[in-house]
N, C-alpha and C positions, 0 to 999 in steps of 0.2 A: 503492499499500501504505499501509495507515493504522500509528500507533505501537498496540503493544499497551501498553497505559496499566497494565494489573497488575504486567506484569512490569516496564516501565520505572520504576513508583515502586520496585519493591522494590530494583530496579537502583540506581537514583541514591543511596537511602540509605545504601548500603554505599559511596558511593565518597566520596573525600576528594581535595579539588584543592589542591596548594600552591603559593603564588606564590612564585617565587626571581627576584629584582630583577638587575640589571645593577652591574657595580662605580663605583667614583668616586662613591660616596654617594649611588647609588639606592635608593630602598624601594618596597615594596609599596602603598605608597599616590599613587604617581607615576602621571602618565598615564592610561591606560585602564584599568589595573588596577580602581580601585574600582568603574568601571561594569561591567565583565565579573564583579568579585565580587557587585554586587545583582544582577545577572541570572541567574548561576548559583543565587546561594542563593534567586530567586523561581523558580525550579524544582525546589527542593528539594535541591540539593547543598551540602554543608559545603563551607566555602573557608576556609584559613590564610592570614593575612595577617602573619606573623612579624617582629622587627625582628632581621636578622642579624645575625652578629658581623662585624669587619672588613670595612667596608661599603667603603671606597674599594678597597683591593687585590681583597678576593673571594675570600683564599687557597684552594685545596682543601681545606688541612689543618685551615681554622677550617669549612669551608661542610660538607663531607661529612658530618662528626661531628654537625655541627647539625640536618644533616637528617635523619640517620638516629637518633641519640639524643633528642634534644629533640624534633623534630616527628613522629618515629616512621612516619617514609613505609615503606609495606609495599606488598603485592601490590594494596592497592585504593586506591591514591596515584597520580593524575595530576598530573604536574610540569608547570607552566606556568613557563616561563626565556626572560625577555627578556635577548637580550644574551651577557656572559659568566654571567647566569644560567640559559642555554640549555647553556653549555657543565658547569655545574654537574650541567646534569639528567642529560647527557651520559654524562660519569663515572661519576657515580653508577648510572645503569644496566648499566651494566658488569659490576658487581659485585653489585646488589642487584635485588631482583622490584619492580617497579612495575606500575600499570595500564597507565601511556601517561605518554606527554610531547607536550606542544606547545612547539615550539622557533622563536621567533620573533628575527631576528637574530642566527642561531647561524654559527659559523665553525669551524675544524676546525685553523689556523695563529695562531702568535701574532700574524703580521701586522705582524712587526717594531716592536710597540711592548714596551718596558721594563716598564711594569706588569703587561701578559700575559705575558710571559715569569716576572716575581715570583710570579706567583698559582699556578705550580705545575702547571697544567693541561696544558702540552704541552711537558712532559720525558719522555714515552714515545711509540709508538705507541698509536691506537687500536683498540679491540677492538669493531669493527662487529658481528660475529656475536653477541658476549656481548650487547651493547646491545640486538638486535631479539629475541635467547633470552629476555631479563628483563623485555620489557612486550608487549602485546598490539599497540598501534598506537603511530605518531609520527605527529605533523603540523608539517610545516614550512612558517614563513611567511619570505619575503623579497623583497626590494624592489631593481630595479635601480639606484637612485639611492642607495641606502644610503652616505652618505658616508664611514663608516668600514670597510664590509664587503664587498669586492668579491663581485658576483654569483657568481664559478665558486666561489667557498667554498660557497655554498648547492648549488651544482649537484653539487659532489664529496660534501657529504655527503646530500644525496638518493638520487644513483647507489646510496651506499655502506649506506642504510637501505633502498632502495628505498620509502618512506614517502609519506603524503600529502603534495603539497606546492601551496604556491602562492604565484608569482609576480607580484608588481607592477610598475608602471613608477615609481610617483609616491609610495611610500610610507615612504623614506629609512630610517631606522633603529627607526621603527615606535616614535618619541619618542626625546626626549634631544636630537636634534639641532633639534627643535621640538614642541609641546605637541600630543597627541594623546590624544583624551581618551572617544574610543569605538573598539571593535573587535569588531560584531560578528560578523563572519566567525568569528573566533578562538572567540566563544561558539557558535554555531552548531557549529561542529566537534569541540567538548566535546561537547555534546547528543547530536548524531547516532552519537558513538562510543558513550557511555552507553546511547543504544538499541540497540544490536546485544547488547549483555551477555545 
C-alpha cells in the first residue's frame, strides 16, 4: 500500500515535533537529535530544538511550564524525549493533549538516584490511562545493555501504555554513555505515524 501523498503533505504541515533532552546538562543539539531534525525537516515537519531551563536537574516545576507556556505544546505536537526528557513527556501527557510521543531510554521510578528524586517526577503515582487518552500514539525505545536503566523499567511502561515498542541488545542509553549520531529508526517511527493521520 502506497502513501496518500496529498493527505501526507497536509498532515505533516500541521505537525510540530519538540525535542526534550535528558538531564545532566544535555541539550537538543547532542547525539542523534541533529540528524533526526535534518531528516524530519527534509520531510516537511517542523522541529523545535529549544534551550531548556534548569538543564542539570531538569525539574518538572521548570520543564512542564516551559513546554506548555513557552513552546506551546498542543494536540498537534509530537514530543521526542530522551532519558529524563522522556519522563517529562510522560508527565506532560497525563494532563495535556498532544499528538504523540517518542520515549527513548524511559523509566518510571527514580532508580534510587538522588538527582532523579529531586526532579519532582516521581513523587506520585503515574496516571497511565490519562497518558493514553491524551495522545494518539506512543513509541518506546529501550536497550537491554543500558548502563543506567534496567530493561524491566521499559517492560513496565510498555505494559502500561500498550504502545509501539522497540527493544535492542546493543544501544546502551542511546547516547550519553557513548556518541550516537544517527537514529533512523526513530525518524521512521514518526513518519509512519504521521502518515496515518
